[in-house]
N, CA, C and O atoms as CSV, one atom per row, in Angstrom:
chain,resi,resn,atom,element,x,y,z
A,1,UNK,N,N,17.414,6.411,5.521
A,1,UNK,CA,C,15.918,6.497,5.482
A,1,UNK,C,C,15.647,4.897,5.141
A,1,UNK,O,O,16.425,4.301,4.396
A,2,UNK,N,N,14.509,4.245,5.723
A,2,UNK,CA,C,14.242,2.970,5.642
A,2,UNK,C,C,12.818,2.812,6.014
A,2,UNK,O,O,12.084,3.778,6.225
A,3,UNK,N,N,12.453,1.615,6.087
A,3,UNK,CA,C,11.138,1.036,6.607
A,3,UNK,C,C,10.666,1.365,7.905
A,3,UNK,O,O,9.483,1.374,8.245
A,4,UNK,N,N,11.820,1.681,8.735
A,4,UNK,CA,C,11.573,1.891,10.241
A,4,UNK,C,C,11.761,3.395,10.597
A,4,UNK,O,O,11.681,3.850,11.738
A,5,UNK,N,N,12.026,4.117,9.445
A,5,UNK,CA,C,12.195,5.630,9.817
A,5,UNK,C,C,10.897,6.280,9.812
A,5,UNK,O,O,10.247,6.395,8.772
A,6,UNK,N,N,10.429,6.782,11.127
A,6,UNK,CA,C,9.277,7.711,11.025
A,6,UNK,C,C,9.310,8.783,10.548
A,6,UNK,O,O,10.361,9.424,10.522
A,7,UNK,N,N,8.032,9.303,9.991
A,7,UNK,CA,C,8.140,10.768,9.279
A,7,UNK,C,C,6.744,11.346,9.796
A,7,UNK,O,O,5.842,10.663,10.281
A,8,UNK,N,N,6.731,12.667,9.613
A,8,UNK,CA,C,5.553,13.222,10.175
A,8,UNK,C,C,4.786,13.853,8.925
A,8,UNK,O,O,4.535,15.047,8.767
A,9,UNK,N,N,4.501,12.914,8.164
A,9,UNK,CA,C,3.633,13.002,6.781
A,9,UNK,C,C,2.448,12.304,6.931
A,9,UNK,O,O,2.378,11.129,7.291
A,10,UNK,N,N,1.345,13.158,6.605
A,10,UNK,CA,C,0.059,12.756,6.496
A,10,UNK,C,C,-0.231,12.443,5.329
A,10,UNK,O,O,0.171,13.221,4.465
A,11,UNK,N,N,-1.080,11.122,4.843
A,11,UNK,CA,C,-1.343,10.600,3.514
A,11,UNK,C,C,-2.569,9.900,3.612
A,11,UNK,O,O,-2.780,9.205,4.605
A,12,UNK,N,N,-3.490,10.007,2.607
A,12,UNK,CA,C,-4.429,9.154,2.564
A,12,UNK,C,C,-4.131,7.978,1.444
A,12,UNK,O,O,-3.257,8.175,0.599
A,13,UNK,N,N,-4.850,6.809,1.464
A,13,UNK,CA,C,-4.556,5.656,0.917
A,13,UNK,C,C,-5.968,5.271,0.170
A,13,UNK,O,O,-6.848,4.946,0.967
A,14,UNK,N,N,-6.252,5.253,-0.869
A,14,UNK,CA,C,-7.326,4.764,-1.712
A,14,UNK,C,C,-7.021,3.572,-2.679
A,14,UNK,O,O,-6.059,3.613,-3.446
A,15,UNK,N,N,-7.812,2.592,-2.618
A,15,UNK,CA,C,-7.506,1.108,-3.270
A,15,UNK,C,C,-8.974,1.079,-4.234
A,15,UNK,O,O,-10.073,1.440,-3.811
A,16,UNK,N,N,-8.765,0.692,-5.269
A,16,UNK,CA,C,-9.797,0.174,-6.237
A,16,UNK,C,C,-9.558,-0.189,-7.598
A,16,UNK,O,O,-8.496,0.200,-8.084
A,17,UNK,N,N,-10.320,-0.845,-8.295
A,17,UNK,CA,C,-10.209,-1.153,-9.484
A,17,UNK,C,C,-10.393,0.142,-10.572
A,17,UNK,O,O,-11.121,1.116,-10.379
A,18,UNK,N,N,-9.663,-0.069,-11.595
A,18,UNK,CA,C,-9.651,1.046,-12.750
A,18,UNK,C,C,-10.652,0.475,-13.874
A,18,UNK,O,O,-10.989,-0.707,-13.949
A,19,UNK,N,N,-11.055,1.465,-14.701
A,19,UNK,CA,C,-11.915,0.951,-15.842
A,19,UNK,C,C,-11.251,0.063,-16.904
A,19,UNK,O,O,-11.902,-0.600,-17.711
A,20,UNK,N,N,-9.843,0.098,-16.846
A,20,UNK,CA,C,-8.898,-0.532,-17.676
A,20,UNK,C,C,-8.738,-2.139,-17.093
A,20,UNK,O,O,-8.168,-2.943,-17.830
A,21,UNK,N,N,-9.128,-2.485,-16.077
A,21,UNK,CA,C,-8.978,-3.879,-15.448
A,21,UNK,C,C,-7.632,-3.940,-14.629
A,21,UNK,O,O,-6.977,-4.981,-14.588
A,22,UNK,N,N,-7.245,-2.798,-13.985
A,22,UNK,CA,C,-6.255,-2.854,-13.170
A,22,UNK,C,C,-6.547,-2.433,-11.853
A,22,UNK,O,O,-7.621,-1.851,-11.696
A,23,UNK,N,N,-5.670,-2.642,-10.682
A,23,UNK,CA,C,-5.757,-2.451,-9.511
A,23,UNK,C,C,-4.982,-1.269,-9.179
A,23,UNK,O,O,-3.755,-1.329,-9.252
A,24,UNK,N,N,-5.651,-0.048,-8.771
A,24,UNK,CA,C,-4.891,1.351,-8.432
A,24,UNK,C,C,-4.750,1.449,-6.797
A,24,UNK,O,O,-5.706,1.146,-6.084
A,25,UNK,N,N,-3.539,1.877,-6.265
A,25,UNK,CA,C,-3.273,2.426,-5.089
A,25,UNK,C,C,-2.955,3.885,-5.357
A,25,UNK,O,O,-1.905,4.284,-5.861
A,26,UNK,N,N,-3.872,4.562,-5.004
A,26,UNK,CA,C,-3.790,6.011,-4.938
A,26,UNK,C,C,-3.332,6.701,-3.874
A,26,UNK,O,O,-4.181,6.685,-2.983
A,27,UNK,N,N,-2.184,7.410,-3.522
A,27,UNK,CA,C,-1.714,7.937,-2.522
A,27,UNK,C,C,-1.867,9.432,-2.597
A,27,UNK,O,O,-1.291,10.046,-3.496
A,28,UNK,N,N,-2.608,10.055,-1.706
A,28,UNK,CA,C,-2.586,11.458,-1.843
A,28,UNK,C,C,-1.846,12.079,-0.357
A,28,UNK,O,O,-2.153,11.716,0.778
A,29,UNK,N,N,-0.888,13.018,-0.688
A,29,UNK,CA,C,-0.255,13.687,0.540
A,29,UNK,C,C,-0.076,15.008,0.267
A,29,UNK,O,O,1.016,15.460,-0.078
A,30,UNK,N,N,-1.124,15.705,0.402
A,30,UNK,CA,C,-1.060,17.135,0.098
A,30,UNK,C,C,-1.181,17.574,-1.266
A,30,UNK,O,O,-2.223,17.569,-1.921
A,31,UNK,N,N,0.150,18.020,-1.719
A,31,UNK,CA,C,0.267,18.313,-3.190
A,31,UNK,C,C,0.968,17.545,-3.719
A,31,UNK,O,O,1.722,17.929,-4.613
A,32,UNK,N,N,0.924,16.230,-3.320
A,32,UNK,CA,C,1.761,15.167,-3.924
A,32,UNK,C,C,0.527,13.885,-4.138
A,32,UNK,O,O,-0.173,13.501,-3.202
A,33,UNK,N,N,0.431,13.345,-5.515
A,33,UNK,CA,C,-0.513,12.517,-5.730
A,33,UNK,C,C,0.360,11.304,-6.286
A,33,UNK,O,O,1.293,11.653,-7.009
A,34,UNK,N,N,0.224,10.066,-6.087
A,34,UNK,CA,C,1.122,8.952,-6.710
A,34,UNK,C,C,-0.339,8.013,-6.853
A,34,UNK,O,O,-0.999,7.592,-5.903
A,35,UNK,N,N,-0.604,7.840,-8.150
A,35,UNK,CA,C,-1.190,6.584,-8.608
A,35,UNK,C,C,-0.278,5.487,-9.159
A,35,UNK,O,O,0.586,5.618,-10.026
A,36,UNK,N,N,-0.704,4.149,-8.356
A,36,UNK,CA,C,0.134,3.135,-9.025
A,36,UNK,C,C,-0.816,2.171,-9.421
A,36,UNK,O,O,-1.774,1.919,-8.690
A,37,UNK,N,N,-0.626,1.535,-10.642
A,37,UNK,CA,C,-1.307,0.640,-11.220
A,37,UNK,C,C,-0.711,-0.727,-11.188
A,37,UNK,O,O,0.465,-0.918,-11.496
A,38,UNK,N,N,-1.642,-1.821,-10.761
A,38,UNK,CA,C,-0.962,-2.948,-10.781
A,38,UNK,C,C,-1.931,-4.210,-11.456
A,38,UNK,O,O,-3.127,-4.181,-11.167
A,39,UNK,N,N,-1.498,-5.164,-12.227
A,39,UNK,CA,C,-2.504,-6.028,-12.628
A,39,UNK,C,C,-2.971,-6.545,-11.478
A,39,UNK,O,O,-2.519,-6.186,-10.391
A,40,UNK,N,N,-4.012,-7.522,-11.614
A,40,UNK,CA,C,-4.786,-8.371,-10.489
A,40,UNK,C,C,-3.910,-9.283,-9.844
A,40,UNK,O,O,-3.891,-9.461,-8.626
A,41,UNK,N,N,-3.087,-9.936,-10.783
A,41,UNK,CA,C,-1.956,-10.929,-10.204
A,41,UNK,C,C,-0.868,-10.243,-9.273
A,41,UNK,O,O,-0.473,-10.831,-8.266
A,42,UNK,N,N,-0.405,-9.029,-9.616
A,42,UNK,CA,C,0.440,-8.239,-8.992
A,42,UNK,C,C,-0.256,-7.822,-7.531
A,42,UNK,O,O,0.340,-7.907,-6.458
A,43,UNK,N,N,-1.585,-7.369,-7.687
A,43,UNK,CA,C,-2.322,-6.920,-6.428
A,43,UNK,C,C,-2.327,-7.880,-5.743
A,43,UNK,O,O,-1.854,-7.808,-4.609
A,44,UNK,N,N,-2.871,-9.081,-6.240
A,44,UNK,CA,C,-2.939,-10.332,-5.232
A,44,UNK,C,C,-1.615,-10.826,-4.392
A,44,UNK,O,O,-1.670,-11.407,-3.309
A,45,UNK,N,N,-0.382,-10.472,-5.123
A,45,UNK,CA,C,0.698,-10.629,-4.383
A,45,UNK,C,C,1.003,-9.801,-3.567
A,45,UNK,O,O,1.527,-10.232,-2.540
A,46,UNK,N,N,0.805,-8.372,-3.696
A,46,UNK,CA,C,0.938,-7.407,-2.732
A,46,UNK,C,C,0.222,-7.712,-1.414
A,46,UNK,O,O,0.679,-7.617,-0.275
A,47,UNK,N,N,-1.197,-8.163,-1.870
A,47,UNK,CA,C,-2.006,-8.307,-0.498
A,47,UNK,C,C,-1.482,-9.575,0.241
A,47,UNK,O,O,-1.693,-9.670,1.450
A,48,UNK,N,N,-0.824,-10.533,-0.412
A,48,UNK,CA,C,-0.299,-11.564,0.645
A,48,UNK,C,C,0.933,-10.909,1.363
A,48,UNK,O,O,1.176,-11.212,2.531
A,49,UNK,N,N,1.690,-10.041,0.697
A,49,UNK,CA,C,2.777,-9.534,1.153
A,49,UNK,C,C,2.216,-8.603,2.645
A,49,UNK,O,O,2.645,-8.720,3.793
A,50,UNK,N,N,1.269,-7.804,2.196
A,50,UNK,CA,C,0.782,-7.347,3.295
A,50,UNK,C,C,0.179,-8.184,4.469
A,50,UNK,O,O,0.312,-7.842,5.643
A,51,UNK,N,N,-0.411,-9.168,4.120
A,51,UNK,CA,C,-0.891,-10.058,5.193
A,51,UNK,C,C,0.236,-10.555,5.831
A,51,UNK,O,O,0.307,-10.407,7.051
A,52,UNK,N,N,1.156,-11.132,5.221
A,52,UNK,CA,C,2.246,-11.673,5.898
A,52,UNK,C,C,3.031,-10.537,6.832
A,52,UNK,O,O,3.430,-10.950,7.921
A,53,UNK,N,N,3.235,-9.419,6.567
A,53,UNK,CA,C,3.704,-8.064,7.417
A,53,UNK,C,C,2.821,-8.258,8.581
A,53,UNK,O,O,3.199,-8.645,9.687
A,54,UNK,N,N,1.672,-7.971,8.261
A,54,UNK,CA,C,0.654,-7.971,9.645
A,54,UNK,C,C,0.690,-8.975,10.521
A,54,UNK,O,O,0.612,-8.736,11.726
A,55,UNK,N,N,0.832,-10.426,9.972
A,55,UNK,CA,C,1.042,-11.291,10.849
A,55,UNK,C,C,2.463,-11.141,11.854
A,55,UNK,O,O,2.545,-11.403,13.054
A,56,UNK,N,N,3.509,-10.643,10.954
A,56,UNK,CA,C,4.764,-10.659,11.590
A,56,UNK,C,C,4.876,-9.732,12.667
A,56,UNK,O,O,5.450,-9.973,13.729
A,57,UNK,N,N,4.176,-8.410,12.288
A,57,UNK,CA,C,4.125,-7.261,13.086
A,57,UNK,C,C,3.309,-7.856,14.273
A,57,UNK,O,O,3.845,-7.771,15.378
A,58,UNK,N,N,2.038,-8.470,14.190
A,58,UNK,CA,C,1.263,-9.076,15.386
A,58,UNK,C,C,2.026,-10.145,16.284
A,58,UNK,O,O,1.582,-10.257,17.427
A,59,UNK,N,N,3.078,-10.926,15.948
A,59,UNK,CA,C,3.721,-11.535,16.353
A,59,UNK,C,C,4.832,-10.996,17.146
A,59,UNK,O,O,5.284,-11.582,18.130
A,60,UNK,N,N,5.242,-9.933,16.728
A,60,UNK,CA,C,6.371,-9.181,17.545
A,60,UNK,C,C,5.994,-8.520,18.696
A,60,UNK,O,O,6.799,-8.281,19.595
A,61,UNK,N,N,4.682,-8.167,18.742
A,61,UNK,CA,C,3.966,-7.559,19.905
A,61,UNK,C,C,3.927,-8.304,21.062
A,61,UNK,O,O,4.071,-7.888,22.211
A,62,UNK,N,N,3.685,-9.648,20.618
A,62,UNK,CA,C,3.365,-10.500,21.559
A,62,UNK,C,C,2.215,-11.259,21.828
A,62,UNK,O,O,2.181,-12.001,22.810
């Protein structure tokens, strides 16, 4: 299993600030809920990685 393995799992993603100054990624997949908290600096690094991946995916499509 890896990043290129497709799954038939439906999930919702919510992103927002917490009242403690963290950035939360909240994944809801039916009975499974995964809250992931990051510092603002970590969240900015993750956002940069997502943007880089989006550019690479767009470039590979032609």
